[in-house]
Steps between C-alpha positions, in 0.01 A plus 500: 500500500776737590677422170177575311460842673860594421452399133176703480672805661779480244250477216307806632816701529607407145155577367490840670834585341333456158275795570790747496467739206748405229605867456575518874710184496692653208555830672616325823726243331612638168449874457826604667713334237268473200318830526152589622377495142662167416733671250821423672757662720796310644328184372335453157156597392233246612269508202410227250730648233805447721392173651442295186811293564387424855158345454312263733687314780826691424348831617363341806830336576696833476259668739516207739868430496663817372758519220859401559769766451247781487326725754170306463424352844293192581146551627421145591526579871310829493213424255277191506451309185159657426653848521776400260242355254299827530811706436593290194151557357516873574835575331402293196211742434558775246504861630174682462668780311840567353685768699662797331860433413614781279808717477452652849458168673797353307741780579393501864608134522845563372780419746853594415798347683658785701817294544549429135840617364564464128837346430697629202587142394405156622609432850588146400741363247272268299409539137207748503349348191502147649305578817196274545213579740313206656146575629443287817123489557532289818593799710451788248868576423734537214855362487758676288735249343839537342444317174858369484566376853124470606582670827214699660591868498186608686159381600228760556133497593236573236133583524259209553447256205721632226330448168624548140862518422726773647601759245845652464603846376694479167833539679415213732555708814146527638224237524135553558299234678120484524269318743143381446375767734641773283821592671791598266844475656813664357834343587851613418712192401826697506443629859315194616229724651130557459437847360126514588158361426154622401159342478392547138181298527300287744520173302749490214610262229845599371733791412695608189783749465546730202798428280671825610444412870297810579156350563352211683153384394284311752207282387220502754202275567376717784426775429463474118802720429836520333749687719809652350781588742817695461785249548715776651298582811197270487273808445173471308516592131152385411210292621278387210156357565456203275173483315415351163376707203142425623577613851533158652757503791775246465777342704841479331628146448857608435714786380811463283759737350547520120844668475513579126160662521575689821178380645332280761255242371205387722295185500147574632299245697144616456471658156614372153767766457877541538644838583826659396629784725778703351766666716753614240518856366388395149238232510509305166224611267318688776501779756140455617303324770251275306498235233510704182329228304180563695508865572772661292808680643433698806792723604604443861741658745490181709863379545360141496259479207297183473410298200207258548487203260187289474576125496280211383522336838600570865877462531637382840866491408748622232814399331697736264709413207863634488398812306211577740280552194292184560327389817397144567205492740335212679121490507314481829339172404839341497448320175684726258656838428553770247769720349447878500700731278570801717573732202165449339308403818342191349507121547702333224499138621347240723715276722441134582557510875263263681556443877536852628846609391713698745638752242661711775760217528543452126843510346648521151811359323634435158419164347642457156423809299193588712423646837274291715305590808422235772256519784391266780135433575321531827238232424673269253806276528667660188729772386388673179772604253391760246671628182498880524490549122199280419350505858443129455564244771824313423464239778321433824753342736345252741603558865438328831243762600385859455771758532547862604860603423760437237839655421793485264803706397664588171812308607340172588352223286223428740170624626415433865132449580345414836180297550379691808150345517406151598685193628806570284559848646857387593590458127705744286506423125814576293398550134725515194433835328545358149348153524230605747548173683527460876853378550502478881266539792656608826347418838721676751274468806238231513136623536612864528382776258791559271444808291632819336843507335728797452839504335807692587625769269689273260261207526759279657284424805131440546342577840191290597266558788379245746185684584456381862528673836813303566597536140810593303639644183692225314780610265547275203767502228281585203705281263563179703182535711707418804415660837765748605364653821187510716406821688242461785213745452147567638264399226691668217277579203637727219863576425601795292843560342581866436659451162238258363221736603638836388627357160178295441717196459365228275322240697396748774140602545461875478 
């Protein structure tokens, strides 16, 4: 009888805890770090747009047990299970309205490092062009590697959940890093110091830097804006509200630079359009703000005039040819794609790309007398290889599972392609660039996610991520495929070599 009374009392206490207002639980437990409006502070924004990678039990586990190597505490001893469940439901609900996040809010968020001192030259003796950055998502850090010795020159904290590749200035000195909750961080590689950071959006996709290094473009999901920052001091140059020609608001799937055109090119998520935003002094064929094919030339004093190009389908991702005249776009349905000629603003070809291609990781190389482009697929166990003259599929290489990343280098005979999804996530395929045959499949760590390859400046070594909390970057001889060194890392994801990125090296996604 006593045991029954105790059990009933426990049940009553637990049930009463469920009646706490979700908003109050949030304010008591989360607001101090994540902001009263759920838009972030010391911790990230707690809104659906930033929590997509942490669905279901993962989110409950983080709240209950905290997050290792971060400031996120465990609440398992202070909140009962019902309160945690209520909190999970609450933070997964969309905000009732999108808060204002324009130039004033952005510049108010800017934090410059008062202790930063600009060095006249690198404070280290390594080759500046062979520096490689390793993004470690396990504890939100970046390691700065000497590409010759693979020694770690520095390891610095980044904003939460870095997304999209870091972007270097043309001289390779500064790098800009963006997080999913809109923070853009500027870091001086020569001085090994953060210069500052600014919040350019509330939920962001990626960044691009102009070919002259003056501007940083930030693609935002929330709000629906394109933010252009000065790379010099992270001040706001422009915030453009993104709406289609018919007035429909749109998120930006991605932004890329097109160096020969002195422009940024945007993939839009919610309208069948692509935008080209010019930043150079003499925009090619135009000096106006609208698509001249629809409305005729409209003179504009806007330093960032916009060209809006109607597309036959929604385009979720892009890949450029080497001239940046043609754009290969993947359709939202994931069963094909199209080629848009940027000069005339029209589709010129359809692409056979079933299985949701990940064009953002596509690469090119010379095969015979042609240039081919290859892309992995997110929902198909193949790699598509496309001739960039005829736009026809040359081959679909069968793999051990869907992939996400692939890389090569002009000085290697091989393409490296990870599997990433499914039971064979520990596999890394090595593909001959001329025969298009898989010549080797590496499995460096059984059952671990092995992904993302980057080469050193000359292509002599290939760096592979073991994408686990107790992971590593494995250095391979790119010719013999022998392991050279293993560097312990906290869930290393992307790796970015200065030379390969600033020269748009063959085999590197841009």
